[in-house]
C-alpha positions as a Python dict, from the first residue, in 0.01 Angstrom:
ca = {
    (1, 'L'): (0, 0, 0),
    (2, 'P'): (317, -103, 135),
    (3, 'I'): (546, 162, -70),
    (4, 'R'): (291, 397, 70),
    (5, 'L'): (404, 324, 381),
    (6, 'I'): (745, 307, 390),
    (7, 'S'): (750, 678, 167),
    (8, 'S'): (543, 890, 410),
    (9, 'S'): (756, 714, 721),
    (10, 'I'): (1084, 857, 555),
    (11, 'F'): (951, 1225, 587),
    (12, 'Y'): (690, 1253, 826),
    (13, 'W'): (855, 1181, 1186),
    (14, 'G'): (506, 1177, 1421),
    (15, 'R'): (258, 1378, 1320),
    (16, 'Y'): (529, 1681, 1225),
    (17, 'M'): (683, 1749, 873),
    (18, 'Y'): (1078, 1829, 906),
    (19, 'R'): (1186, 1984, 574),
    (20, 'A'): (1524, 2091, 485),
    (21, 'I'): (1754, 2439, 300),
    (22, 'T'): (1888, 2321, -31),
    (23, 'F'): (2224, 2416, -82),
    (24, 'I'): (2124, 2575, -416),
    (25, 'E'): (1882, 2791, -203),
    (26, 'L'): (2144, 2872, 63),
    (27, 'L'): (2338, 3023, -270),
    (28, 'T'): (2015, 3209, -404),
    (29, 'V'): (1940, 3373, -25),
    (30, 'L'): (2361, 3460, 54),
    (31, 'S'): (2357, 3624, -371),
    (32, 'I'): (2029, 3772, -335),
    (33, 'T'): (2170, 3949, 15),
    (34, 'V'): (2531, 4050, -158),
    (35, 'I'): (2421, 4200, -508),
    (36, 'S'): (2181, 4428, -231),
    (37, 'L'): (2442, 4549, -22),
    (38, 'Y'): (2666, 4618, -318),
    (39, 'F'): (2409, 4835, -458),
    (40, 'I'): (2255, 5009, -77),
    (41, 'S'): (2649, 5062, 50),
    (42, 'P'): (2734, 5349, -151),
    (43, 'V'): (2456, 5539, -40),
    (44, 'I'): (2546, 5454, 365),
    (45, 'F'): (2895, 5546, 298),
    (46, 'R'): (2769, 5892, 128),
    (47, 'F'): (2549, 5932, 466),
    (48, 'S'): (2888, 5856, 712),
    (49, 'D'): (3064, 6136, 433),
    (50, 'Y'): (2864, 6399, 518),
    (51, 'I'): (2757, 6339, 844),
    (52, 'I'): (3161, 6330, 960),
    (53, 'F'): (3128, 6687, 694),
    (54, 'Q'): (2928, 6811, 913),
    (55, 'Y'): (3080, 6714, 1210),
    (56, 'E'): (3465, 6903, 1082),
    (57, 'I'): (3222, 7199, 972),
    (58, 'D'): (3043, 7207, 1321),
    (59, 'Q'): (3372, 7197, 1511),
    (60, 'I'): (3489, 7482, 1340),
    (61, 'K'): (3273, 7693, 1296),
    (62, 'S'): (3279, 7622, 1760),
    (63, 'F'): (3668, 7718, 1766),
    (64, 'F'): (3590, 8021, 1610),
    (65, 'H'): (3319, 8083, 1830),
    (66, 'Q'): (3492, 7979, 2137),
    (67, 'V'): (3826, 8221, 2055),
    (68, 'Q'): (3551, 8516, 1977),
    (69, 'T'): (3390, 8517, 2335),
    (70, 'K'): (3736, 8487, 2507),
    (71, 'S'): (3864, 8749, 2334),
    (72, 'R'): (3599, 8985, 2385),
    (73, 'Y'): (3548, 8915, 2710),
    (74, 'S'): (3970, 8903, 2786),
    (75, 'Q'): (3986, 9212, 2604),
    (76, 'Q'): (4276, 8994, 2420),
    (77, 'G'): (4349, 8969, 2031),
    (78, 'Y'): (4434, 8638, 1902),
    (79, 'S'): (4654, 8481, 1642),
    (80, 'V'): (4481, 8160, 1444),
    (81, 'T'): (4723, 7961, 1263),
    (82, 'L'): (4648, 7670, 996),
    (83, 'A'): (4835, 7342, 927),
    (84, 'N'): (4745, 7069, 675),
    (85, 'Q'): (4947, 6751, 637),
    (86, 'N'): (4777, 6464, 459),
    (87, 'N'): (4457, 6385, 576),
    (88, 'Q'): (4464, 6569, 890),
    (89, 'W'): (4553, 6959, 1021),
    (90, 'C'): (4461, 7143, 1312),
    (91, 'L'): (4356, 7478, 1467),
    (92, 'I'): (4551, 7675, 1659),
    (93, 'A'): (4479, 8085, 1854),
    (94, 'I'): (4686, 8184, 2052),
    (95, 'Q'): (4685, 8518, 2300),
    (96, 'K'): (4861, 8774, 2081),
    (97, 'E'): (5107, 9029, 2295),
    (98, 'N'): (5087, 9416, 2230),
    (99, 'T'): (5003, 9360, 1770),
    (100, 'A'): (5245, 9078, 1688),
    (101, 'Q'): (5110, 8817, 1511),
    (102, 'H'): (5213, 8481, 1671),
    (103, 'I'): (5274, 8236, 1370),
    (104, 'C'): (5288, 7855, 1510),
    (105, 'D'): (5265, 7492, 1392),
    (106, 'C'): (5000, 7314, 1575),
    (107, 'F'): (5195, 7002, 1509),
    (108, 'H'): (5483, 7076, 1677),
    (109, 'L'): (5370, 7292, 1974),
    (110, 'S'): (5703, 7242, 2198),
    (111, 'S'): (5894, 7500, 1912),
    (112, 'C'): (5623, 7728, 1958),
    (113, 'H'): (5772, 7912, 2268),
    (114, 'I'): (5389, 7932, 2445),
    (115, 'E'): (5429, 7833, 2793),
    (116, 'N'): (5302, 8185, 2963),
    (117, 'K'): (5021, 8205, 2692),
    (118, 'H'): (4643, 8139, 2629),
    (119, 'Y'): (4599, 7950, 2363),
    (120, 'F'): (4246, 7729, 2211),
    (121, 'I'): (4411, 7438, 1961),
    (122, 'Y'): (4154, 7195, 1791),
    (123, 'H'): (4279, 6837, 1575),
    (124, 'N'): (4067, 6721, 1315),
    (125, 'R'): (3885, 6433, 1440),
    (126, 'Y'): (3834, 6223, 1093),
    (127, 'P'): (4040, 6233, 795),
    (128, 'S'): (3941, 6486, 591),
    (129, 'E'): (4136, 6764, 381),
    (130, 'I'): (4128, 7126, 493),
    (131, 'R'): (4229, 7374, 191),
    (132, 'S'): (4297, 7823, 221),
    (133, 'N'): (4518, 8097, 62),
    (134, 'S'): (4704, 8150, 420),
    (135, 'L'): (4825, 7806, 543),
    (136, 'Y'): (5184, 7788, 793),
    (137, 'P'): (5343, 7885, 780),
    (138, 'K'): (5111, 8201, 677),
    (139, 'H'): (4911, 8347, 907),
    (140, 'F'): (4560, 8293, 889),
    (141, 'I'): (4382, 8522, 1084),
    (142, 'N'): (4337, 8779, 1377),
    (143, 'I'): (4037, 8830, 1628),
    (144, 'S'): (4028, 9116, 1771),
    (145, 'S'): (3884, 9184, 2144),
    (146, 'N'): (3659, 9470, 2002),
    (147, 'A'): (3506, 9340, 1651),
    (148, 'G'): (3564, 9025, 1649),
    (149, 'N'): (3769, 9015, 1327),
    (150, 'S'): (4019, 9226, 1203),
    (151, 'N'): (4051, 9053, 853),
    (152, 'E'): (3828, 8880, 663),
    (153, 'S'): (3939, 8511, 561),
    (154, 'C'): (3776, 8134, 462),
    (155, 'L'): (3890, 7783, 459),
    (156, 'K'): (3762, 7504, 270),
    (157, 'L'): (3721, 7192, 403),
    (158, 'V'): (3741, 6865, 177),
    (159, 'V'): (3557, 6490, 273),
    (160, 'N'): (3629, 6279, 12),
    (161, 'K'): (3404, 6394, -238),
    (162, 'L'): (3185, 6705, -19),
    (163, 'F'): (3313, 7049, 32),
    (164, 'D'): (3214, 7375, 142),
    (165, 'V'): (3363, 7700, 217),
    (166, 'V'): (3391, 7870, 549),
    (167, 'Q'): (3375, 8189, 555),
    (168, 'I'): (3478, 8438, 833),
    (169, 'D'): (3354, 8823, 794),
    (170, 'D'): (3520, 9094, 885),
    (171, 'K'): (3255, 9213, 1183),
    (172, 'G'): (3329, 8790, 1290),
    (173, 'M'): (3057, 8628, 1154),
    (174, 'I'): (3161, 8285, 1086),
    (175, 'Y'): (2917, 8044, 867),
    (176, 'V'): (2939, 7828, 538),
    (177, 'A'): (2890, 7952, 189),
    (178, 'Q'): (2577, 7887, 1),
    (179, 'K'): (2690, 7694, -334),
    (180, 'N'): (2517, 7945, -596),
    (181, 'K'): (2659, 8313, -452),
    (182, 'R'): (2970, 8476, -570),
    (183, 'T'): (3259, 8478, -329),
    (184, 'Q'): (3590, 8511, -303),
    (185, 'C'): (3677, 8232, -162),
    (186, 'R'): (3493, 7964, -459),
    (187, 'L'): (3900, 8035, -553),
    (188, 'L'): (4034, 7789, -321),
}
């Protein structure tokens, strides 16, 4: 009887039993958590890449719609240049005088001489790569005041392993080319 009282007084304080977590239990829970995060993290990162990718495509389309709208209402053409440096890129649309193209490096605006001209500029927000056959110092596209566009052009946006081609047709329509559709833009 006395042995029973001594052993019960060690584990019970009053009417409630307090149980401790052992070091082995703690390591087991921690290792299960780390292993599960290891398998779930690629899905999370792929999803964040997809969100960044869609955001940049929407911004590109919005940029061109904005320039086309301004061009139609002001009856002035715009010259668009696309520049790329490492994982940074930018688009600039400068109001044209007469029919002359205005090519500008949007990373160095001070060298562009655009003091009295109306222009739109967009710099990417997230690290991504843009590819085109018409990167700076070449001219990317002209946007005319009546047709919206004077030539067909395309660019490829790449975020890690995701990529898509944004195509601008001769009527001024801006869209993402379908994956299985044949187009000249797939060569980028």
